[in-house]
C-alpha positions in Angstrom: 0.0 0.0 0.0 2.9 2.3 0.8 4.3 1.9 -2.8 0.8 2.8 -4.2 0.7 6.1 -2.2 4.2 7.1 -3.3 3.2 6.4 -6.9 0.2 8.7 -6.6 2.3 11.5 -5.2 4.8 11.0 -8.0 2.0 11.0 -10.6 0.8 14.4 -9.2 4.3 15.9 -9.4 4.6 14.7 -13.0 1.3 16.2 -13.9 2.4 19.6 -12.7 5.8 19.2 -14.2 4.2 18.3 -17.5 2.0 21.4 -17.3 4.9 23.7 -16.6 7.3 22.1 -19.0 4.7 22.2 -21.7 4.1 25.8 -20.9 7.7 26.5 -21.7 7.9 24.0 -24.5 5.1 25.3 -26.6 2.8 22.3 -26.2 -0.2 21.7 -24.1 0.3 19.2 -21.3 -1.3 15.8 -21.7 -2.8 14.1 -18.6 -0.4 11.7 -17.0 -2.0 8.4 -15.8 -0.6 5.4 -13.8 0.0 2.2 -15.8 -3.0 -0.2 -15.8 -1.0 -2.8 -13.9 -0.7 -0.5 -10.9 -3.2 -1.5 -8.2 -5.8 1.2 -7.3 -5.5 3.2 -4.2 -7.2 1.8 -1.2 -8.6 3.4 2.0 -5.4 2.3 3.8 -3.3 4.6 1.5 -5.2 7.6 2.8 -3.4 7.1 6.1 -0.2 8.2 4.5 0.9 11.5 6.0 0.1 14.4 3.6 2.8 16.5 2.1 3.9 19.3 4.4 2.0 22.5 4.0 4.2 25.1 2.4 4.7 28.4 4.1 5.9 31.6 2.4 5.0 34.9 0.8 2.8 34.5 -2.3 3.0 38.3 -2.8 6.7 38.0 -3.2 5.9 35.1 -5.5 4.0 37.5 -7.7 7.0 39.8 -8.0 9.2 36.8 -8.7 6.9 35.9 -11.6 7.3 39.5 -12.9 11.1 39.7 -12.6 12.8 37.3 -10.2 16.2 38.9 -10.9 15.1 42.3 -9.8 13.2 40.9 -6.9 16.2 39.0 -5.6 18.7 41.7 -6.6 20.8 39.2 -8.6 22.3 39.2 -12.1 20.6 37.3 -14.9 22.1 33.9 -15.8 24.3 33.9 -18.8 22.7 33.3 -22.2 19.1 32.4 -22.9 16.8 30.2 -20.8 17.4 26.6 -22.1 13.8 26.2 -23.4 14.0 29.5 -25.4 15.5 27.8 -28.4 12.4 25.8 -28.9 10.6 28.9 -30.2 11.5 31.4 -32.9 8.7 34.1 -32.8 10.0 36.1 -29.8 13.3 37.6 -30.7 14.3 38.8 -27.2 17.4 37.4 -25.7 19.3 37.3 -22.4 17.6 38.3 -19.2 14.2 38.8 -20.8 14.1 35.0 -21.6 14.4 34.2 -17.9 11.3 36.2 -16.8 8.3 34.0 -16.1 5.9 36.6 -17.6 7.8 36.6 -20.9 6.8 33.0 -21.5 3.4 32.9 -19.8 2.1 36.5 -20.0 0.7 39.0 -17.7 -2.6 37.2 -17.9 -0.9 33.8 -17.2 -2.5 32.3 -20.3 0.5 32.2 -22.6 -0.3 31.5 -26.3 -4.0 31.3 -25.4 -4.0 34.9 -24.1 -2.6 38.3 -24.9 0.8 36.7 -25.9 -0.9 34.7 -28.6 0.3 37.3 -31.0 2.7 40.2 -31.3 6.3 40.5 -30.5 6.0 38.7 -27.1 4.5 35.6 -28.7 6.4 32.4 -28.0 3.8 29.7 -28.5 4.3 28.5 -24.9 1.1 27.8 -23.0 0.2 29.6 -19.8 0.5 28.7 -16.2 -3.2 29.3 -15.5 -3.7 25.5 -15.8 -1.8 25.0 -12.5 -3.9 27.4 -10.5 -5.4 25.5 -7.6 -2.9 22.7 -7.7 -1.0 21.5 -4.7 1.9 24.0 -4.3 4.2 21.1 -3.3 3.8 19.6 -6.8 4.4 23.0 -8.4 7.5 23.4 -6.3 8.8 20.0 -7.6 8.1 21.0 -11.2 10.1 24.2 -10.7 13.1 22.0 -10.1 12.6 19.8 -13.1 14.6 19.4 -16.3 15.1 22.5 -18.5 12.7 24.3 -16.2 14.9 23.8 -13.1 15.3 27.2 -11.4 16.9 25.8 -8.3 20.4 26.8 -9.3 19.2 30.5 -9.4 16.6 30.8 -6.7 16.7 29.3 -3.2 14.0 27.0 -1.9 12.1 29.8 -0.2 11.9 31.9 -3.4 10.7 28.9 -5.3 8.2 28.2 -2.6 6.9 31.7 -2.8 6.6 31.4 -6.5 4.7 28.1 -6.2 2.3 29.6 -3.7 1.6 32.4 -6.1 1.0 30.1 -9.0 -1.3 27.8 -6.9 -3.5 30.4 -5.2 -3.0 33.9 -6.4 -3.5 34.0 -10.1 -6.2 36.4 -11.2 -8.2 36.6 -14.4 -8.5 40.3 -15.2 -9.7 39.7 -18.8 -13.3 39.7 -17.6 -13.2 43.5 -17.2 -10.8 44.4 -20.1 -12.2 44.6 -23.6 -10.5 43.9 -27.0 -9.5 47.5 -27.1 -7.8 47.3 -23.7 -10.4 49.5 -22.1 -11.7 48.8 -18.6 -15.3 47.5 -18.7 -17.8 48.1 -15.9 -15.4 49.8 -13.5 -16.6 52.5 -11.1 -14.3 55.5 -11.7 -15.3 57.3 -8.5 -14.5 54.3 -6.4 -11.2 53.8 -8.4 -10.3 57.4 -7.5 -10.9 56.7 -3.8 -8.7 53.6 -4.0 -6.0 55.5 -5.9 -6.0 58.4 -3.4 -5.8 56.0 -0.5 -3.0 53.8 -1.7 -1.1 55.4 -4.7 -1.2 59.2 -4.8 1.6 59.8 -2.3 4.2 58.4 -4.8 2.5 58.8 -8.2 0.9 62.2 -7.7 -2.6 63.5 -8.4 -2.4 62.6 -12.1 0.0 59.6 -12.0 2.8 61.8 -13.5 5.3 62.0 -10.7 7.4 59.1 -11.9 8.5 58.2 -15.5 9.3 54.5 -15.7 11.0 54.8 -19.1 13.1 57.5 -20.6 12.0 60.8 -22.2 12.2 59.4 -25.7 9.0 57.4 -24.9 7.7 58.4 -21.4 5.8 55.7 -19.4 3.7 56.9 -16.5 1.0 55.3 -14.3 -1.6 56.1 -16.9 0.5 54.9 -19.8 0.7 51.4 -18.4 -3.0 51.4 -17.5 -3.9 52.3 -21.1 -1.3 50.4 -23.1 -1.0 47.2 -21.0 -3.8 46.9 -18.5 -2.9 43.3 -17.7 0.5 44.4 -16.6 -1.1 47.2 -14.7 -3.3 44.8 -12.7 -0.5 42.5 -11.9 1.7 45.3 -10.6 -1.2 46.8 -8.7 -1.8 43.4 -7.0 1.8 42.5 -6.1 3.9 45.6 -6.4 7.1 46.4 -8.3 10.1 44.1 -8.2 13.1 45.7 -6.5 10.9 48.4 -4.8 9.5 47.1 -1.6 7.9 50.4 -0.7 5.2 50.0 -3.2 2.1 48.4 -1.5 0.5 45.2 -2.7 -3.2 45.7 -3.1 -3.7 42.0 -2.4 -2.4 42.9 1.1 -4.7 45.9 1.2 -7.6 43.5 0.6 -9.2 44.8 -2.6 -12.1 42.8 -4.0 -11.9 41.6 -7.6 -14.3 44.3 -8.8 -12.2 47.0 -7.2 -9.3 46.3 -9.6 -11.7 47.1 -12.4 -12.5 50.4 -10.6 -8.9 51.3 -10.2 -8.1 50.5 -13.8 -11.0 52.5 -15.1 -9.8 55.6 -13.1 -6.1 55.1 -14.1 -7.2 55.1 -17.8 -8.4 58.7 -17.4 -4.9 59.9 -16.6 -2.6 61.8 -19.0 0.3 60.0 -20.6 2.7 62.9 -21.0 4.1 65.7 -18.8 5.8 68.2 -21.0 7.2 70.5 -18.3 9.0 67.7 -16.4 10.1 66.0 -19.6 11.5 69.4 -20.8 13.3 69.8 -17.5 15.0 66.4 -17.9 16.1 67.5 -21.4 17.5 70.8 -20.1 19.3 68.9 -17.4 20.8 66.2 -19.6 19.0 65.3 -22.8 21.5 62.7 -23.9 20.8 60.7 -20.7 17.1 61.5 -20.8 16.5 59.9 -24.2 19.2 57.3 -24.0 21.1 58.8 -26.9 24.7 57.8 -27.8 27.5 59.8 -26.4 28.5 62.8 -28.5 31.9 62.4 -30.3 32.5 66.2 -30.7 31.8 69.3 -28.7 28.7 71.4 -29.3 29.5 73.8 -32.2 29.2 77.0 -30.1 31.6 75.6 -27.5 34.5 76.8 -29.6 33.5 80.4 -29.0 34.5 80.3 -25.3 37.6 79.2 -23.5 36.8 79.5 -19.8 35.0 76.2 -19.4 37.3 73.3 -20.2 34.8 70.5 -20.2 34.4 68.4 -23.4 32.1 65.9 -25.0 28.6 65.3 -23.5 28.9 68.1 -21.0 29.2 70.7 -23.8 25.8 69.6 -25.1 23.9 70.0 -21.8 21.7 73.0 -21.7 22.4 73.6 -18.0 26.1 73.7 -18.7 25.7 76.9 -20.8 22.7 78.5 -19.1 23.1 77.3 -15.5 20.9 75.7 -12.9 19.5 79.1 -12.1 18.8 79.8 -15.8 20.8 83.0 -15.7 24.0 82.0 -17.5 26.8 84.6 -17.2 24.5 86.8 -15.1 24.0 84.1 -12.4 26.0 81.4 -10.7 28.0 80.5 -13.8 29.4 84.1 -14.1 32.6 82.7 -12.6 34.3 79.4 -11.7 34.9 76.3 -13.8 31.4 76.3 -15.3 31.7 79.9 -16.7 31.2 80.2 -20.4 30.1 83.8 -20.9 26.9 82.5 -22.5 23.6 84.3 -21.6 20.9 82.6 -19.6 17.4 81.6 -20.8 15.3 83.1 -18.0 14.7 86.3 -20.1 13.3 84.1 -22.9 10.4 82.6 -20.7 8.0 85.2 -22.1 8.8 84.5 -25.7 6.2 82.7 -27.9 6.5 79.0 -28.6 7.4 79.8 -32.3 10.2 82.0 -31.2 11.6 79.5 -28.9 11.4 76.7 -31.4 13.3 78.9 -33.9 16.0 79.4 -31.3 16.3 75.7 -30.7 16.8 75.2 -34.5 19.1 78.1 -34.9 22.6 78.1 -36.5 25.1 76.1 -34.4 22.2 75.6 -31.9 20.1 73.3 -34.0 18.9 70.5 -31.7 16.2 69.2 -34.2 18.7 66.7 -35.5 18.7 65.0 -32.1 15.3 65.8 -30.6 11.9 65.2 -32.1 9.1 67.7 -32.3 7.5 66.4 -29.1 10.8 66.8 -27.2 11.4 70.3 -28.6 7.9 71.3 -27.5 8.6 69.9 -24.1 11.7 72.1 -23.8 9.6 75.1 -24.8 7.0 74.2 -22.1 9.7 74.0 -19.5 11.3 77.3 -20.5 7.9 79.1 -20.5 7.3 78.3 -16.8 10.8 79.0 -15.4 10.8 80.2 -11.8 12.9 83.0 -10.4 14.9 81.3 -7.7 16.1 84.6 -6.0 13.2 84.7 -3.5 14.0 81.2 -2.4 17.8 80.7 -2.6 20.3 83.3 -1.3 23.7 84.1 -2.7 25.4 82.3 0.3 23.5 79.1 -0.6 21.1 79.4 2.4 17.4 79.0 1.6 14.2 80.6 2.8 12.3 77.5 3.7 10.7 75.7 6.6 12.9 72.7 7.4 10.3 71.0 9.7 7.8 71.0 6.9 10.5 69.8 4.5 11.2 66.9 6.8 7.6 65.8 6.5 7.9 65.8 2.7 11.2 64.0 2.7 10.0 61.3 5.1 6.8 60.7 3.1 8.4 60.5 -0.4 12.2 60.8 -0.6 13.2 58.5 2.2 11.7 55.6 0.4 14.7 55.5 -1.9 17.3 57.8 -0.3 16.9 56.5 3.3 16.0 58.3 6.4 19.2 60.4 6.4 19.6 60.7 2.6 22.7 58.5 2.3 21.2 55.4 0.8 22.2 56.5 -2.7 25.6 57.9 -3.6 25.5 59.9 -6.9 29.3 60.3 -7.1 30.9 58.0 -9.7 34.4 58.8 -8.4 36.2 58.2 -5.1 34.1 60.7 -3.1 30.5 60.6 -2.0 27.6 62.8 -3.1 24.3 62.4 -1.2 21.1 64.3 -1.1 22.6 66.5 1.6 25.8 67.0 -0.4 23.9 68.4 -3.4 21.6 70.5 -1.3 24.5 72.1 0.5 26.9 72.6 -2.4 24.5 73.4 -5.2 21.0 74.3 -3.9 20.0 75.5 -7.4 20.6 72.0 -8.8 18.8 70.4 -5.9 15.9 72.8 -6.5 15.6 71.5 -10.1 15.9 67.9 -9.1 13.3 68.2 -6.4 10.9 70.0 -8.7 11.3 68.0 -11.8 13.0 64.7 -11.0 16.1 63.0 -12.5 16.6 62.2 -16.2 16.2 58.5 -17.0 15.2 57.6 -13.4 11.8 57.0 -11.7 12.5 59.8 -9.2 9.2 61.6 -8.3 8.9 65.1 -9.6 7.7 67.5 -6.9 5.5 69.6 -9.2 3.7 66.4 -10.3 3.1 65.5 -6.7 1.2 68.7 -6.4 3.9 70.5 -4.4 4.2 74.3 -4.5 7.5 76.1 -5.1 7.5 76.9 -1.4 7.1 73.1 -0.6 10.2 72.4 -2.7 12.2 75.1 -0.9 11.0 73.7 2.4 12.3 70.3 1.3 15.6 71.9 0.2 15.9 73.5 3.7 15.6 70.1 5.3 17.9 68.5 2.9 20.6 71.0 3.9 20.5 69.5 7.4 21.3 66.0 6.1 24.8 64.4 6.1 27.1 65.5 3.3 29.7 62.7 3.6 
């Protein structure tokens, strides 16, 4: 009888393994049955002790499904996932081939779902078929053959993934139509959910963080509109590598409330010209992911005081300053001095005049930036703020540090740490923290706090609904933080 029970357990494992391996091998799993010669199970076999109940974190499992490398903070394995060579339709390579979602989709249905066509199509079936199965059997399948992830994830990570696959998959297709629009959602209730859980980081219109670069911005609303299945998965489980984002599964949302949140998110804008323009002003090469410039900007040859070369000569801020005043401001002297005028006086010019200047002789940026990006630069220039009421010549600021501390703790500390030293911006031998920048160059800090950082999902203060005084209050507090 004992042999019979073991055979049944093995059969269950093989069923799950067949399902998962078929999912990555492009074929549907066929039921596995015991040979006819094997005696049937009897009541006595029921006395066998059940497999141990797995314990773990299925929410973490959902993040592992999304991107286990980011979730665990590890490098991708070398080369493609072994089963990737069994398909030819998805041309991605390297780390993308190791992501569960790249084979099985955000809807978990693989070839039978959204990944049944398009650039993500592999022909692999989904993992929806293992929902409700014994997580012990799923765990065993995750250690089988060419689908063996045990060399890359420890047993607890694999357990978390198995628990997610067994009990936490969610079919969002019921409230998403063929045009990717939310169906039947209550926008008003979605707004209430957003304001309760998301607004502090994403801002009133979901524009505070750009998840892509400024050549193709991707905001909260962008994902909701372009890929609502991804939106729902991330809303449920959070973002890999960013533990501060809440899981709405943990919050306890009902199934219908995800439709409400999606319906509200799909009303959001998908562009933020002022902040995108600010990123371009700061460092457009970094902002759009452009190649390094091999020569200096043509006008650079007309000055001799600033000895920088290459990419630095193409940065708007390097000519016109963080205070926008050029030779009449902070860059009137020192290693950044060029003698070039600022752009603050141009803020009242028309869009047509500014576009003409951005396409002028030896100042023609249209060969590098598209119309949308040039218009974003114009939008940024037209709203420039005079920093003199806020920042003094001696680098002190006219802000309320106590209020600034509240802002820092609620938003900035999530990434920068309680004392602002969790991220070092210096790429040399020194250190450069939030406090360092705030103390040494408050004009630069003002810009970063207001508009965010090029090519990084740093929240933009103006898109969080902060006033200019709020930003100066934050700057006042930042000047109290460690500088080294």
